[in-house]
C-alpha positions in Angstrom: 29.8 18.6 9.2 32.4 15.9 9.2 33.9 17.4 12.4 30.6 17.2 14.2 30.0 13.6 13.1 33.5 12.7 14.3 32.8 14.3 17.7 29.4 12.5 18.2 30.7 9.2 16.8 28.7 8.8 13.6 30.7 8.2 10.4 30.0 10.2 7.3 28.5 7.6 5.0 27.2 8.0 1.5 24.0 6.1 0.9 25.2 4.6 -2.4 28.8 4.1 -1.1 30.1 1.9 1.6 27.4 0.3 3.9 27.7 0.9 7.6 28.3 -2.1 9.8 25.3 -4.4 10.1 23.8 -3.5 6.7 24.7 -5.4 3.6 26.3 -3.5 0.8 24.1 -3.2 -2.3 21.7 -1.0 -4.2 18.7 0.5 -2.6 15.4 -1.1 -3.8 13.5 2.1 -4.3 12.9 1.4 -8.0 11.3 -2.0 -7.2 9.1 -0.3 -4.6 8.0 2.3 -7.1 7.4 -0.3 -9.9 5.3 -2.4 -7.6 3.4 0.6 -6.4 2.7 1.9 -9.9 1.5 -1.5 -11.1 -0.8 -2.0 -8.1 -2.1 1.6 -8.5 -2.8 1.3 -12.2 -4.5 -2.1 -11.9 -6.7 -0.7 -9.1 -7.5 2.5 -11.0 -8.2 0.7 -14.3 -10.5 -1.9 -12.7 -12.4 0.8 -10.8 -12.8 2.9 -14.0 -14.1 -0.2 -15.8 -16.5 -1.0 -12.9 -17.9 2.5 -12.8 -18.4 2.6 -16.6 -19.7 -0.9 -17.1 -21.1 -2.4 -13.8 -22.4 0.4 -11.7 -26.2 0.6 -11.8 -26.3 -2.8 -13.5 -26.9 -6.3 -12.3 -23.9 -8.0 -10.6 -21.8 -10.4 -12.8 -21.7 -13.9 -11.4 -18.2 -15.3 -11.8 -18.6 -18.6 -9.8 -22.2 -19.3 -8.9 -22.7 -19.1 -5.1 -19.1 -18.2 -4.5 -18.0 -15.0 -6.3 -19.6 -12.1 -8.2 -18.6 -8.7 -9.3 -20.9 -6.0 -7.9 -20.3 -2.3 -7.8 -20.5 -0.8 -4.3 -19.5 2.6 -3.0 -17.9 2.4 0.4 -17.5 5.6 2.4 -16.1 3.7 5.4 -13.1 1.5 6.0 -12.9 -2.3 5.6 -16.3 -4.0 5.9 -18.1 -0.7 5.7 -17.1 0.3 9.3 -16.8 3.9 10.2 -18.8 5.6 7.4 -18.8 8.9 9.4 -14.9 9.0 9.5 -14.1 9.3 5.8 -11.9 12.3 6.3 -10.0 10.5 9.0 -9.4 7.5 6.7 -8.1 10.0 4.1 -5.6 11.4 6.6 -4.5 8.0 7.6 -3.9 6.9 4.0 -1.9 10.1 3.4 0.2 9.4 6.5 0.9 5.8 5.4 2.1 7.1 2.1 4.5 9.6 3.8 5.9 7.0 6.1 6.6 4.6 3.2 8.3 7.4 1.2 10.5 8.2 4.2 11.3 4.5 4.9 12.3 4.1 1.2 15.6 6.0 1.9 16.8 3.1 4.0 15.4 0.3 1.9 17.9 -2.4 0.8 15.6 -5.5 0.9 13.7 -6.6 -2.2 11.0 -8.4 -0.2 10.4 -5.2 1.8 10.4 -3.2 -1.4 7.6 -5.5 -2.8 5.6 -5.3 0.5 5.9 -1.5 0.8 5.1 -1.1 -2.9 1.9 -3.1 -2.4 1.0 -0.9 0.6 1.8 2.3 -1.3 -0.1 1.3 -4.4 -3.1 0.2 -2.5 -3.1 3.3 -0.3 -2.8 5.6 -3.3 -5.6 3.7 -5.0 -8.1 4.2 -2.2 -6.8 7.8 -1.5 -7.5 8.7 -5.1 -11.1 7.6 -4.6 -11.4 9.5 -1.3 -10.1 12.7 -3.0 -11.8 12.6 -6.4 -15.0 10.6 -6.1 -18.5 11.8 -4.9 -19.7 13.1 -2.6 -16.7 15.5 -2.5 -13.0 16.1 -1.8 -11.7 14.1 1.2 -15.1 12.5 1.6 -15.3 10.3 -1.5 -16.6 6.8 -1.4 -14.2 4.0 -2.4 -15.3 1.8 -5.4 -15.5 -1.9 -4.3 -16.5 -4.7 -6.6 -15.1 -8.1 -5.7 -17.9 -9.8 -3.8 -17.1 -13.3 -2.4 -20.0 -15.1 -0.8 -20.3 -14.5 3.0 -17.5 -11.8 3.0 -17.1 -8.1 2.5 -17.0 -6.5 -0.9 -13.4 -5.2 -1.7 -11.2 -3.9 -4.5 -7.7 -4.5 -5.8 -6.3 -1.7 -3.6 -7.6 -3.5 -0.6 -6.0 -6.7 -1.8 -2.7 -5.0 -2.3 -2.8 -3.5 1.2 -3.7 -6.9 2.8 -1.0 -8.8 0.8 1.6 -6.1 1.6 0.7 -6.2 5.3 0.8 -10.0 5.3 4.2 -10.0 3.7 5.5 -7.4 6.3 4.3 -9.7 9.1 6.2 -12.7 7.5 9.4 -10.6 7.0 9.2 -9.3 10.6 8.8 -12.9 12.0 11.8 -14.0 9.9 13.9 -11.1 11.3 14.5 -9.3 8.0 14.7 -5.6 8.3 14.0 -3.1 5.5 17.7 -2.2 5.5 18.5 -5.8 4.6 19.9 -6.9 7.9 18.7 -10.2 9.4 18.1 -10.7 13.1 18.2 -14.2 14.6 16.4 -13.6 17.9 
């Protein structure tokens, strides 16, 4: 193996050992990614269980009159209820996002990227859990949404985690920070 790498010009580098040129030395941030994902997932799962047990089939709870209420809604589609006939497709997309994040974690040396990807992973897992285990059936389940701002779509904590993670990724990309910790000043 070392001989083949010498011939093609790629050094044999241990992930935890010396960092290749261009990537800062340091520990991978997989633990941070996992911690953020677990917190986001558990908060989403806990709030959905509470909503189903206490709010579904009841009157909405007004939090701020005219601005915000909690209202149990089952959403078989994507954001804003779009694509209700494509629930299986959304399940596949969520699973693909999870796989991509897990693969990217091998090269993760940036704490901000770990947080962003952890939010995406936790949110994707939260909504994927609904799609797999909730009615009407496996891979066709409706997501439990409950945060209902006035004049906006009803959403949940998984959706919030996904949006915040995506927003953070855009900021990191514009600032030139890569998941491996390198910074580009283009």
